[in-house]
PQR file of N, CA, C, O and H, with PARSE charges and radii, in Angstrom:
ATOM      1  N   UNK A   1      -1.931  25.919 -17.720 -0.4000 1.5000
ATOM      2  CA  UNK A   1      -3.357  25.731 -17.896 -0.0000 2.0000
ATOM      3  C   UNK A   1      -4.016  25.718 -16.514  0.5500 1.7000
ATOM      4  O   UNK A   1      -3.652  24.900 -15.669 -0.5500 1.4000
ATOM      5  N   UNK A   2      -4.976  26.608 -16.274 -0.4000 1.5000
ATOM      6  CA  UNK A   2      -5.634  26.694 -14.999 -0.0000 2.0000
ATOM      7  C   UNK A   2      -6.447  25.434 -14.674  0.5500 1.7000
ATOM      8  O   UNK A   2      -7.192  24.926 -15.513 -0.5500 1.4000
ATOM      9  H   UNK A   2      -5.272  27.273 -16.960  0.4000 1.0000
ATOM     10  N   UNK A   3      -6.293  24.961 -13.482 -0.4000 1.5000
ATOM     11  CA  UNK A   3      -7.052  23.766 -13.053 -0.0000 2.0000
ATOM     12  C   UNK A   3      -6.420  22.432 -13.427  0.5500 1.7000
ATOM     13  O   UNK A   3      -6.941  21.363 -13.108 -0.5500 1.4000
ATOM     14  H   UNK A   3      -5.688  25.373 -12.801  0.4000 1.0000
ATOM     15  N   UNK A   4      -5.266  22.524 -14.121 -0.4000 1.5000
ATOM     16  CA  UNK A   4      -4.550  21.264 -14.529 -0.0000 2.0000
ATOM     17  C   UNK A   4      -3.685  20.805 -13.393  0.5500 1.7000
ATOM     18  O   UNK A   4      -2.996  21.599 -12.753 -0.5500 1.4000
ATOM     19  H   UNK A   4      -4.843  23.392 -14.380  0.4000 1.0000
ATOM     20  N   UNK A   5      -3.725  19.475 -13.139 -0.4000 1.5000
ATOM     21  CA  UNK A   5      -2.903  18.897 -12.086 -0.0000 2.0000
ATOM     22  C   UNK A   5      -2.105  17.761 -12.646  0.5500 1.7000
ATOM     23  O   UNK A   5      -2.598  17.010 -13.488 -0.5500 1.4000
ATOM     24  H   UNK A   5      -4.284  18.829 -13.660  0.4000 1.0000
ATOM     25  N   UNK A   6      -0.866  17.617 -12.191 -0.4000 1.5000
ATOM     26  CA  UNK A   6      -0.060  16.493 -12.559 -0.0000 2.0000
ATOM     27  C   UNK A   6       0.134  15.653 -11.310  0.5500 1.7000
ATOM     28  O   UNK A   6       0.362  16.203 -10.233 -0.5500 1.4000
ATOM     29  H   UNK A   6      -0.466  18.227 -11.508  0.4000 1.0000
ATOM     30  N   UNK A   7       0.051  14.340 -11.425 -0.4000 1.5000
ATOM     31  CA  UNK A   7       0.235  13.440 -10.369 -0.0000 2.0000
ATOM     32  C   UNK A   7       1.371  12.445 -10.703  0.5500 1.7000
ATOM     33  O   UNK A   7       1.518  12.047 -11.858 -0.5500 1.4000
ATOM     34  H   UNK A   7      -0.134  13.893 -12.300  0.4000 1.0000
ATOM     35  N   UNK A   8       2.135  12.063  -9.740 -0.4000 1.5000
ATOM     36  CA  UNK A   8       3.096  10.989  -9.910 -0.0000 2.0000
ATOM     37  C   UNK A   8       2.850   9.923  -8.874  0.5500 1.7000
ATOM     38  O   UNK A   8       2.361  10.189  -7.776 -0.5500 1.4000
ATOM     39  H   UNK A   8       2.016  12.387  -8.802  0.4000 1.0000
ATOM     40  N   UNK A   9       3.209   8.678  -9.257 -0.4000 1.5000
ATOM     41  CA  UNK A   9       2.989   7.560  -8.390 -0.0000 2.0000
ATOM     42  C   UNK A   9       4.265   6.730  -8.289  0.5500 1.7000
ATOM     43  O   UNK A   9       4.988   6.542  -9.268 -0.5500 1.4000
ATOM     44  H   UNK A   9       3.607   8.461 -10.149  0.4000 1.0000
ATOM     45  N   UNK A  10       4.509   6.256  -7.117 -0.4000 1.5000
ATOM     46  CA  UNK A  10       5.673   5.343  -6.936 -0.0000 2.0000
ATOM     47  C   UNK A  10       5.336   3.992  -7.520  0.5500 1.7000
ATOM     48  O   UNK A  10       6.185   3.375  -8.164 -0.5500 1.4000
ATOM     49  H   UNK A  10       3.922   6.409  -6.322  0.4000 1.0000
ATOM     50  N   UNK A  11       4.129   3.514  -7.317 -0.4000 1.5000
ATOM     51  CA  UNK A  11       3.683   2.213  -7.784 -0.0000 2.0000
ATOM     52  C   UNK A  11       2.272   2.293  -8.240  0.5500 1.7000
ATOM     53  O   UNK A  11       1.510   3.148  -7.788 -0.5500 1.4000
ATOM     54  H   UNK A  11       3.440   4.015  -6.794  0.4000 1.0000
ATOM     55  N   UNK A  12       1.909   1.416  -9.127 -0.4000 1.5000
ATOM     56  CA  UNK A  12       0.530   1.289  -9.550 -0.0000 2.0000
ATOM     57  C   UNK A  12       0.231  -0.236  -9.710  0.5500 1.7000
ATOM     58  O   UNK A  12       0.819  -0.904 -10.561 -0.5500 1.4000
ATOM     59  H   UNK A  12       2.527   0.721  -9.494  0.4000 1.0000
ATOM     60  N   UNK A  13      -0.632  -0.728  -8.929 -0.4000 1.5000
ATOM     61  CA  UNK A  13      -0.957  -2.186  -8.905 -0.0000 2.0000
ATOM     62  C   UNK A  13      -2.282  -2.451  -9.545  0.5500 1.7000
ATOM     63  O   UNK A  13      -3.226  -1.681  -9.371 -0.5500 1.4000
ATOM     64  H   UNK A  13      -1.109  -0.186  -8.237  0.4000 1.0000
ATOM     65  N   UNK A  14      -2.371  -3.555 -10.300 -0.4000 1.5000
ATOM     66  CA  UNK A  14      -3.634  -3.915 -10.886 -0.0000 2.0000
ATOM     67  C   UNK A  14      -4.550  -4.571  -9.936  0.5500 1.7000
ATOM     68  O   UNK A  14      -4.151  -4.941  -8.831 -0.5500 1.4000
ATOM     69  H   UNK A  14      -1.604  -4.180 -10.440  0.4000 1.0000
ATOM     70  N   UNK A  15      -5.756  -4.726 -10.329 -0.4000 1.5000
ATOM     71  CA  UNK A  15      -6.843  -5.317  -9.451 -0.0000 2.0000
ATOM     72  C   UNK A  15      -6.548  -6.752  -9.077  0.5500 1.7000
ATOM     73  O   UNK A  15      -7.054  -7.204  -8.050 -0.5500 1.4000
ATOM     74  H   UNK A  15      -6.080  -4.425 -11.226  0.4000 1.0000
ATOM     75  N   UNK A  16      -5.784  -7.483  -9.816 -0.4000 1.5000
ATOM     76  CA  UNK A  16      -5.513  -8.848  -9.461 -0.0000 2.0000
ATOM     77  C   UNK A  16      -4.224  -9.103  -8.769  0.5500 1.7000
ATOM     78  O   UNK A  16      -3.802 -10.247  -8.600 -0.5500 1.4000
ATOM     79  H   UNK A  16      -5.373  -7.116 -10.651  0.4000 1.0000
ATOM     80  N   UNK A  17      -3.560  -7.976  -8.345 -0.4000 1.5000
ATOM     81  CA  UNK A  17      -2.308  -8.065  -7.590 -0.0000 2.0000
ATOM     82  C   UNK A  17      -2.545  -8.683  -6.249  0.5500 1.7000
ATOM     83  O   UNK A  17      -3.486  -8.299  -5.554 -0.5500 1.4000
ATOM     84  H   UNK A  17      -3.903  -7.047  -8.482  0.4000 1.0000
ATOM     85  N   UNK A  18      -1.720  -9.636  -5.856 -0.4000 1.5000
ATOM     86  CA  UNK A  18      -1.805 -10.261  -4.520 -0.0000 2.0000
ATOM     87  C   UNK A  18      -1.215  -9.309  -3.490  0.5500 1.7000
ATOM     88  O   UNK A  18      -0.313  -8.515  -3.757 -0.5500 1.4000
ATOM     89  H   UNK A  18      -0.956  -9.948  -6.420  0.4000 1.0000
ATOM     90  N   UNK A  19      -1.797  -9.444  -2.266 -0.4000 1.5000
ATOM     91  CA  UNK A  19      -1.273  -8.607  -1.156 -0.0000 2.0000
ATOM     92  C   UNK A  19       0.227  -8.801  -0.904  0.5500 1.7000
ATOM     93  O   UNK A  19       0.946  -7.858  -0.576 -0.5500 1.4000
ATOM     94  H   UNK A  19      -2.530 -10.089  -2.049  0.4000 1.0000
ATOM     95  N   UNK A  20       0.671 -10.038  -1.064 -0.4000 1.5000
ATOM     96  CA  UNK A  20       2.057 -10.310  -0.795 -0.0000 2.0000
ATOM     97  C   UNK A  20       2.960  -9.480  -1.766  0.5500 1.7000
ATOM     98  O   UNK A  20       4.024  -9.010  -1.365 -0.5500 1.4000
ATOM     99  H   UNK A  20       0.086 -10.804  -1.330  0.4000 1.0000
ATOM    100  N   UNK A  21       2.535  -9.311  -3.006 -0.4000 1.5000
ATOM    101  CA  UNK A  21       3.326  -8.489  -3.933 -0.0000 2.0000
ATOM    102  C   UNK A  21       3.371  -6.998  -3.543  0.5500 1.7000
ATOM    103  O   UNK A  21       4.399  -6.333  -3.675 -0.5500 1.4000
ATOM    104  H   UNK A  21       1.670  -9.693  -3.332  0.4000 1.0000
ATOM    105  N   UNK A  22       2.213  -6.498  -3.056 -0.4000 1.5000
ATOM    106  CA  UNK A  22       2.216  -5.138  -2.624 -0.0000 2.0000
ATOM    107  C   UNK A  22       3.080  -4.957  -1.400  0.5500 1.7000
ATOM    108  O   UNK A  22       3.817  -3.977  -1.294 -0.5500 1.4000
ATOM    109  H   UNK A  22       1.378  -7.039  -2.949  0.4000 1.0000
ATOM    110  N   UNK A  23       2.994  -5.901  -0.465 -0.4000 1.5000
ATOM    111  CA  UNK A  23       3.801  -5.839   0.747 -0.0000 2.0000
ATOM    112  C   UNK A  23       5.318  -5.863   0.397  0.5500 1.7000
ATOM    113  O   UNK A  23       6.106  -5.122   0.985 -0.5500 1.4000
ATOM    114  H   UNK A  23       2.395  -6.697  -0.550  0.4000 1.0000
ATOM    115  N   UNK A  24       5.696  -6.704  -0.544 -0.4000 1.5000
ATOM    116  CA  UNK A  24       7.087  -6.825  -0.901 -0.0000 2.0000
ATOM    117  C   UNK A  24       7.614  -5.485  -1.506  0.5500 1.7000
ATOM    118  O   UNK A  24       8.751  -5.088  -1.252 -0.5500 1.4000
ATOM    119  H   UNK A  24       5.056  -7.305  -1.022  0.4000 1.0000
ATOM    120  N   UNK A  25       6.783  -4.823  -2.285 -0.4000 1.5000
ATOM    121  CA  UNK A  25       7.213  -3.560  -2.893 -0.0000 2.0000
ATOM    122  C   UNK A  25       7.137  -2.374  -1.934  0.5500 1.7000
ATOM    123  O   UNK A  25       8.015  -1.511  -1.944 -0.5500 1.4000
ATOM    124  H   UNK A  25       5.859  -5.145  -2.491  0.4000 1.0000
ATOM    125  N   UNK A  26       6.090  -2.328  -1.103 -0.4000 1.5000
ATOM    126  CA  UNK A  26       5.804  -1.139  -0.288 -0.0000 2.0000
ATOM    127  C   UNK A  26       6.211  -1.380   1.193  0.5500 1.7000
ATOM    128  O   UNK A  26       6.874  -0.546   1.811 -0.5500 1.4000
ATOM    129  H   UNK A  26       5.377  -3.030  -1.095  0.4000 1.0000
ATOM    130  N   UNK A  27       5.807  -2.505   1.719 -0.4000 1.5000
ATOM    131  CA  UNK A  27       5.989  -2.742   3.160 -0.0000 2.0000
ATOM    132  C   UNK A  27       7.417  -3.122   3.602  0.5500 1.7000
ATOM    133  O   UNK A  27       7.915  -2.631   4.615 -0.5500 1.4000
ATOM    134  H   UNK A  27       5.269  -3.183   1.218  0.4000 1.0000
ATOM    135  N   UNK A  28       8.045  -3.984   2.838 -0.4000 1.5000
ATOM    136  CA  UNK A  28       9.372  -4.485   3.204 -0.0000 2.0000
ATOM    137  C   UNK A  28      10.399  -3.370   3.355  0.5500 1.7000
ATOM    138  O   UNK A  28      11.150  -3.379   4.330 -0.5500 1.4000
ATOM    139  H   UNK A  28       7.640  -4.382   2.015  0.4000 1.0000
ATOM    140  N   UNK A  29      10.467  -2.401   2.427 -0.4000 1.5000
ATOM    141  CA  UNK A  29      11.414  -1.304   2.623 -0.0000 2.0000
ATOM    142  C   UNK A  29      11.095  -0.448   3.862  0.5500 1.7000
ATOM    143  O   UNK A  29      12.016   0.056   4.504 -0.5500 1.4000
ATOM    144  H   UNK A  29       9.857  -2.394   1.634  0.4000 1.0000
ATOM    145  N   UNK A  30       9.819  -0.278   4.205 -0.4000 1.5000
ATOM    146  CA  UNK A  30       9.451   0.453   5.439 -0.0000 2.0000
ATOM    147  C   UNK A  30       9.872  -0.326   6.657  0.5500 1.7000
ATOM    148  O   UNK A  30      10.450   0.243   7.582 -0.5500 1.4000
ATOM    149  H   UNK A  30       9.071  -0.687   3.683  0.4000 1.0000
ATOM    150  N   UNK A  31       9.595  -1.638   6.683 -0.4000 1.5000
ATOM    151  CA  UNK A  31       9.957  -2.483   7.802 -0.0000 2.0000
ATOM    152  C   UNK A  31      11.458  -2.483   7.993  0.5500 1.7000
ATOM    153  O   UNK A  31      11.955  -2.370   9.114 -0.5500 1.4000
ATOM    154  H   UNK A  31       9.125  -2.101   5.931  0.4000 1.0000
ATOM    155  N   UNK A  32      12.200  -2.616   6.855 -0.4000 1.5000
ATOM    156  CA  UNK A  32      13.678  -2.609   6.977 -0.0000 2.0000
ATOM    157  C   UNK A  32      14.197  -1.261   7.526  0.5500 1.7000
ATOM    158  O   UNK A  32      15.149  -1.231   8.306 -0.5500 1.4000
ATOM    159  H   UNK A  32      11.796  -2.708   5.945  0.4000 1.0000
ATOM    160  N   UNK A  33      13.581  -0.184   7.123 -0.4000 1.5000
ATOM    161  CA  UNK A  33      13.936   1.105   7.663 -0.0000 2.0000
ATOM    162  C   UNK A  33      13.704   1.222   9.098  0.5500 1.7000
ATOM    163  O   UNK A  33      14.542   1.772   9.814 -0.5500 1.4000
ATOM    164  H   UNK A  33      12.808  -0.208   6.490  0.4000 1.0000
ATOM    165  N   UNK A  34      12.558   0.712   9.588 -0.4000 1.5000
ATOM    166  CA  UNK A  34      12.240   0.780  11.019 -0.0000 2.0000
ATOM    167  C   UNK A  34      13.262  -0.060  11.796  0.5500 1.7000
ATOM    168  O   UNK A  34      13.705   0.338  12.873 -0.5500 1.4000
ATOM    169  H   UNK A  34      11.878   0.266   9.007  0.4000 1.0000
ATOM    170  N   UNK A  35      13.625  -1.196  11.258 -0.4000 1.5000
ATOM    171  CA  UNK A  35      14.598  -2.023  11.981 -0.0000 2.0000
ATOM    172  C   UNK A  35      16.004  -1.409  11.968  0.5500 1.7000
ATOM    173  O   UNK A  35      16.854  -1.775  12.780 -0.5500 1.4000
ATOM    174  H   UNK A  35      13.265  -1.520  10.383  0.4000 1.0000
ATOM    175  N   UNK A  36      16.238  -0.489  11.057 -0.4000 1.5000
ATOM    176  CA  UNK A  36      17.475   0.266  11.037 -0.0000 2.0000
ATOM    177  C   UNK A  36      17.417   1.542  11.902  0.5500 1.7000
ATOM    178  O   UNK A  36      18.381   2.304  11.972 -0.5500 1.4000
ATOM    179  H   UNK A  36      15.548  -0.192  10.397  0.4000 1.0000
ATOM    180  N   UNK A  37      16.265   1.751  12.555 -0.4000 1.5000
ATOM    181  CA  UNK A  37      16.132   2.867  13.442 -0.0000 2.0000
ATOM    182  C   UNK A  37      15.382   4.121  12.960  0.5500 1.7000
ATOM    183  O   UNK A  37      15.330   5.140  13.648 -0.5500 1.4000
ATOM    184  H   UNK A  37      15.482   1.131  12.498  0.4000 1.0000
ATOM    185  N   UNK A  38      14.809   4.010  11.767 -0.4000 1.5000
ATOM    186  CA  UNK A  38      14.061   5.095  11.207 -0.0000 2.0000
ATOM    187  C   UNK A  38      12.597   4.942  11.528  0.5500 1.7000
ATOM    188  O   UNK A  38      12.129   3.833  11.785 -0.5500 1.4000
ATOM    189  H   UNK A  38      14.851   3.182  11.208  0.4000 1.0000
ATOM    190  N   UNK A  39      11.843   6.073  11.518 -0.4000 1.5000
ATOM    191  CA  UNK A  39      10.382   6.019  11.679 -0.0000 2.0000
ATOM    192  C   UNK A  39       9.782   5.505  10.378  0.5500 1.7000
ATOM    193  O   UNK A  39      10.359   5.733   9.315 -0.5500 1.4000
ATOM    194  H   UNK A  39      12.224   6.974  11.310  0.4000 1.0000
ATOM    195  N   UNK A  40       8.665   4.832  10.425 -0.4000 1.5000
ATOM    196  CA  UNK A  40       8.025   4.379   9.240 -0.0000 2.0000
ATOM    197  C   UNK A  40       6.468   4.355   9.347  0.5500 1.7000
ATOM    198  O   UNK A  40       5.921   3.998  10.390 -0.5500 1.4000
ATOM    199  H   UNK A  40       8.197   4.646  11.288  0.4000 1.0000
ATOM    200  N   UNK A  41       5.808   4.724   8.303 -0.4000 1.5000
ATOM    201  CA  UNK A  41       4.371   4.721   8.270 -0.0000 2.0000
ATOM    202  C   UNK A  41       3.873   4.249   6.872  0.5500 1.7000
ATOM    203  O   UNK A  41       4.388   4.641   5.825 -0.5500 1.4000
ATOM    204  H   UNK A  41       6.253   5.014   7.456  0.4000 1.0000
ATOM    205  N   UNK A  42       2.879   3.417   6.932 -0.4000 1.5000
ATOM    206  CA  UNK A  42       2.171   3.045   5.685 -0.0000 2.0000
ATOM    207  C   UNK A  42       0.757   3.536   5.848  0.5500 1.7000
ATOM    208  O   UNK A  42       0.050   3.087   6.750 -0.5500 1.4000
ATOM    209  H   UNK A  42       2.460   3.098   7.782  0.4000 1.0000
ATOM    210  N   UNK A  43       0.334   4.430   5.015 -0.4000 1.5000
ATOM    211  CA  UNK A  43      -0.923   5.121   5.169 -0.0000 2.0000
ATOM    212  C   UNK A  43      -1.851   4.792   4.042  0.5500 1.7000
ATOM    213  O   UNK A  43      -1.478   4.871   2.872 -0.5500 1.4000
ATOM    214  H   UNK A  43       0.909   4.795   4.283  0.4000 1.0000
ATOM    215  N   UNK A  44      -3.103   4.409   4.400 -0.4000 1.5000
ATOM    216  CA  UNK A  44      -4.091   4.132   3.336 -0.0000 2.0000
ATOM    217  C   UNK A  44      -5.140   5.221   3.334  0.5500 1.7000
ATOM    218  O   UNK A  44      -5.762   5.495   4.361 -0.5500 1.4000
ATOM    219  H   UNK A  44      -3.406   4.344   5.351  0.4000 1.0000
ATOM    220  N   UNK A  45      -5.339   5.844   2.185 -0.4000 1.5000
ATOM    221  CA  UNK A  45      -6.288   6.984   2.044 -0.0000 2.0000
ATOM    222  C   UNK A  45      -7.200   6.715   0.900  0.5500 1.7000
ATOM    223  O   UNK A  45      -6.786   6.248  -0.161 -0.5500 1.4000
ATOM    224  H   UNK A  45      -4.834   5.621   1.352  0.4000 1.0000
ATOM    225  N   UNK A  46      -8.484   7.022   1.132 -0.4000 1.5000
ATOM    226  CA  UNK A  46      -9.445   6.876   0.052 -0.0000 2.0000
ATOM    227  C   UNK A  46     -10.873   6.940   0.568  0.5500 1.7000
ATOM    228  O   UNK A  46     -11.130   7.048   1.767 -0.5500 1.4000
ATOM    229  H   UNK A  46      -8.821   7.401   1.994  0.4000 1.0000
ATOM    230  N   UNK A  47     -11.774   6.870  -0.375 -0.4000 1.5000
ATOM    231  CA  UNK A  47     -13.166   6.984  -0.107 -0.0000 2.0000
ATOM    232  C   UNK A  47     -13.673   5.812   0.772  0.5500 1.7000
ATOM    233  O   UNK A  47     -13.152   4.701   0.671 -0.5500 1.4000
ATOM    234  H   UNK A  47     -11.564   6.783  -1.349  0.4000 1.0000
ATOM    235  N   UNK A  48     -14.668   6.054   1.618 -0.4000 1.5000
ATOM    236  CA  UNK A  48     -15.285   5.035   2.404 -0.0000 2.0000
ATOM    237  C   UNK A  48     -15.748   3.872   1.554  0.5500 1.7000
ATOM    238  O   UNK A  48     -16.395   4.084   0.528 -0.5500 1.4000
ATOM    239  H   UNK A  48     -15.091   6.956   1.700  0.4000 1.0000
ATOM    240  N   UNK A  49     -15.447   2.697   1.934 -0.4000 1.5000
ATOM    241  CA  UNK A  49     -15.899   1.513   1.169 -0.0000 2.0000
ATOM    242  C   UNK A  49     -15.017   1.195  -0.028  0.5500 1.7000
ATOM    243  O   UNK A  49     -15.391   0.328  -0.818 -0.5500 1.4000
ATOM    244  H   UNK A  49     -14.922   2.525   2.767  0.4000 1.0000
ATOM    245  N   UNK A  50     -13.904   1.821  -0.207 -0.4000 1.5000
ATOM    246  CA  UNK A  50     -13.021   1.531  -1.373 -0.0000 2.0000
ATOM    247  C   UNK A  50     -12.065   0.435  -1.166  0.5500 1.7000
ATOM    248  O   UNK A  50     -11.345   0.104  -2.108 -0.5500 1.4000
ATOM    249  H   UNK A  50     -13.600   2.525   0.434  0.4000 1.0000
ATOM    250  N   UNK A  51     -11.979  -0.187   0.014 -0.4000 1.5000
ATOM    251  CA  UNK A  51     -11.180  -1.403   0.212 -0.0000 2.0000
ATOM    252  C   UNK A  51      -9.855  -1.127   0.991  0.5500 1.7000
ATOM    253  O   UNK A  51      -8.947  -1.958   0.978 -0.5500 1.4000
ATOM    254  H   UNK A  51     -12.564   0.083   0.779  0.4000 1.0000
ATOM    255  N   UNK A  52      -9.762   0.029   1.657 -0.4000 1.5000
ATOM    256  CA  UNK A  52      -8.529   0.333   2.404 -0.0000 2.0000
ATOM    257  C   UNK A  52      -8.233  -0.733   3.471  0.5500 1.7000
ATOM    258  O   UNK A  52      -7.123  -1.261   3.542 -0.5500 1.4000
ATOM    259  H   UNK A  52     -10.500   0.704   1.668  0.4000 1.0000
ATOM    260  N   UNK A  53      -9.227  -1.036   4.287 -0.4000 1.5000
ATOM    261  CA  UNK A  53      -9.008  -1.999   5.392 -0.0000 2.0000
ATOM    262  C   UNK A  53      -8.610  -3.374   4.855  0.5500 1.7000
ATOM    263  O   UNK A  53      -7.704  -4.016   5.386 -0.5500 1.4000
ATOM    264  H   UNK A  53     -10.129  -0.608   4.229  0.4000 1.0000
ATOM    265  N   UNK A  54      -9.294  -3.821   3.797 -0.4000 1.5000
ATOM    266  CA  UNK A  54      -8.939  -5.084   3.165 -0.0000 2.0000
ATOM    267  C   UNK A  54      -7.541  -5.076   2.645  0.5500 1.7000
ATOM    268  O   UNK A  54      -6.790  -6.036   2.813 -0.5500 1.4000
ATOM    269  H   UNK A  54     -10.030  -3.299   3.365  0.4000 1.0000
ATOM    270  N   UNK A  55      -7.185  -3.963   1.998 -0.4000 1.5000
ATOM    271  CA  UNK A  55      -5.827  -3.852   1.398 -0.0000 2.0000
ATOM    272  C   UNK A  55      -4.759  -3.912   2.497  0.5500 1.7000
ATOM    273  O   UNK A  55      -3.690  -4.490   2.301 -0.5500 1.4000
ATOM    274  H   UNK A  55      -7.795  -3.182   1.862  0.4000 1.0000
ATOM    275  N   UNK A  56      -5.060  -3.304   3.664 -0.4000 1.5000
ATOM    276  CA  UNK A  56      -4.058  -3.241   4.747 -0.0000 2.0000
ATOM    277  C   UNK A  56      -4.054  -4.557   5.560  0.5500 1.7000
ATOM    278  O   UNK A  56      -3.006  -5.004   6.025 -0.5500 1.4000
ATOM    279  H   UNK A  56      -5.929  -2.835   3.824  0.4000 1.0000
ATOM    280  N   UNK A  57      -5.242  -5.164   5.719 -0.4000 1.5000
ATOM    281  CA  UNK A  57      -5.356  -6.285   6.660 -0.0000 2.0000
ATOM    282  C   UNK A  57      -5.601  -7.646   5.970  0.5500 1.7000
ATOM    283  O   UNK A  57      -5.095  -8.677   6.411 -0.5500 1.4000
ATOM    284  H   UNK A  57      -6.094  -4.800   5.341  0.4000 1.0000
ATOM    285  N   UNK A  58      -6.366  -7.623   4.911 -0.4000 1.5000
ATOM    286  CA  UNK A  58      -6.708  -8.863   4.243 -0.0000 2.0000
ATOM    287  C   UNK A  58      -7.781  -9.615   5.058  0.5500 1.7000
ATOM    288  O   UNK A  58      -8.566  -9.011   5.788 -0.5500 1.4000
ATOM    289  H   UNK A  58      -6.777  -6.785   4.552  0.4000 1.0000
ATOM    290  N   UNK A  59      -7.786 -10.897   4.914 -0.4000 1.5000
ATOM    291  CA  UNK A  59      -8.732 -11.783   5.647 -0.0000 2.0000
ATOM    292  C   UNK A  59      -7.911 -12.653   6.570  0.5500 1.7000
ATOM    293  O   UNK A  59      -6.996 -13.342   6.118 -0.5500 1.4000
ATOM    294  H   UNK A  59      -7.148 -11.388   4.320  0.4000 1.0000
ATOM    295  N   UNK A  60      -8.220 -12.636   7.852 -0.4000 1.5000
ATOM    296  CA  UNK A  60      -7.462 -13.391   8.831 -0.0000 2.0000
ATOM    297  C   UNK A  60      -7.440 -14.866   8.464  0.5500 1.7000
ATOM    298  O   UNK A  60      -8.467 -15.484   8.181 -0.5500 1.4000
ATOM    299  H   UNK A  60      -8.964 -12.076   8.219  0.4000 1.0000
ATOM    300  N   UNK A  61      -6.218 -15.406   8.480 -0.4000 1.5000
ATOM    301  CA  UNK A  61      -5.991 -16.812   8.172 -0.0000 2.0000
ATOM    302  C   UNK A  61      -5.908 -17.166   6.694  0.5500 1.7000
ATOM    303  O   UNK A  61      -5.620 -18.312   6.352 -0.5500 1.4000
ATOM    304  H   UNK A  61      -5.384 -14.904   8.709  0.4000 1.0000
ATOM    305  N   UNK A  62      -6.148 -16.235   5.845 -0.4000 1.5000
ATOM    306  CA  UNK A  62      -6.099 -16.515   4.388 -0.0000 2.0000
ATOM    307  C   UNK A  62      -4.673 -16.222   3.931  0.5500 1.7000
ATOM    308  O   UNK A  62      -4.283 -15.072   3.732 -0.5500 1.4000
ATOM    309  H   UNK A  62      -6.382 -15.304   6.123  0.4000 1.0000
ATOM    310  N   UNK A  63      -3.923 -17.283   3.775 -0.4000 1.5000
ATOM    311  CA  UNK A  63      -2.479 -17.121   3.351 -0.0000 2.0000
ATOM    312  C   UNK A  63      -2.256 -17.033   1.884  0.5500 1.7000
ATOM    313  O   UNK A  63      -1.132 -16.886   1.405 -0.5500 1.4000
ATOM    314  H   UNK A  63      -4.240 -18.217   3.937  0.4000 1.0000
ATOM    315  N   UNK A  64      -3.368 -17.127   1.160 -0.4000 1.5000
ATOM    316  CA  UNK A  64      -3.269 -17.095  -0.329 -0.0000 2.0000
ATOM    317  C   UNK A  64      -3.578 -15.701  -0.898  0.5500 1.7000
ATOM    318  O   UNK A  64      -4.249 -15.580  -1.923 -0.5500 1.4000
ATOM    319  H   UNK A  64      -4.281 -17.247   1.549  0.4000 1.0000
ATOM    320  N   UNK A  65      -3.094 -14.677  -0.240 -0.4000 1.5000
ATOM    321  CA  UNK A  65      -3.319 -13.332  -0.686 -0.0000 2.0000
ATOM    322  C   UNK A  65      -2.048 -12.857  -1.311  0.5500 1.7000
ATOM    323  O   UNK A  65      -1.977 -11.720  -1.779 -0.5500 1.4000
ATOM    324  H   UNK A  65      -2.549 -14.776   0.593  0.4000 1.0000
TER
END
């Protein structure tokens, strides 16, 4: 079918997901790989104002994320 696209996702997190849960699923394997000598990147992509910076950084000093 022309114009049809299929997408696959490694993970899909709900709006109420805590940052620590996302980090444990996505960040920890990357960090472990880096410590084992591999290159690693975590890349946030999306529309301006969609929450990329907050998702990557959170709020300084807020440990309840």
